[in-house]
N, C-alpha and C positions, 0 to 999 in steps of 0.2 A: 504494500500500500504506500503510495507517495505521501509526502508531507501535506500536499493540498487535499488529498483524499482523507487523511487523518483529521485535518482541520474541519472538513465538511462533516465527518462523522461526529466530531466533538460538538459542532453546532446543532446537529440533529438530536444528539443525546440531550442537550440542554432543553430542547423544546418538548421532550418527553419526561424530563426529570420530575419526580414527585417523591413523597416520603417512602415509597416502597422500593425505590431503586438507587438510593444514595450509595450503596456498596459499589455500584458500577463506576463511581468516581475514580477508583483505583485503576481502571483501564485507561483513563485519560490524564491523570496527574501522577507525577513522581512523588515519592515520600516527602521531599523537601519543598513542595510547592509553596509559593508565596502568592496568596490571593488577596487582592485589595479591591474593595468596593467603596462607595461614598461613606459608609458608616463603620466599616470593619477592616482590620488588617489581620489576616489569618495565616499562620505558618504551620505547614505540615498537613498531609492529606487526612490524617485521623481527625485533626481539629476541623478541617473543612467538611468532612462527613458529618460531624456533630452539628456544625453550623447549619448545613442544609437540612438535616433531619429535624432540627428545631424550627427552622424557617418554614418548612413545608408541612409542619404538623397540622395546622388548621387552614392552609391555603385553599381557597375556592378555585382559583385559576391563576396560571402563570404562563406568560409567553415572552419570548425574546425576539427582538428585531436586531439582527446583526448588521454591523456597519463595516469598519475596517478589519481586515484579517491579513495576517502575514505569517508564513511558516518558513523556517530555515533550519534544516537539520533536525535536531531534537528540541528546538525552541520555537514557540509560536505565541502570538497574541491576538486577541479579538476584542473589539469594542462593541458594546451593545446597549440597547435600551430595553429595560425589563418592565413589563406591565404585570402588576401583581394585584390580585383581589384577595383580601384577607378580612375576616370579620372585625378586626380591631382597626 
């Protein structure tokens, strides 16, 4: 699978992500991932799994619209806009 194909698979995964499939994060992230969003800085794939499990616990709907993407070797980045529907 090429880097571009892996990046497309990553984007497709995020649009099906819910509380039942957070373990699949290990297929897309290395153990030392650094994940930054506007409210959090998360280090490590285990912490990222806990973050998403908590985030998706009561989510009604979540979709991502992807913008910039770039892959080079084993590194990649994606920018997105997330639409989240949550009872709170």
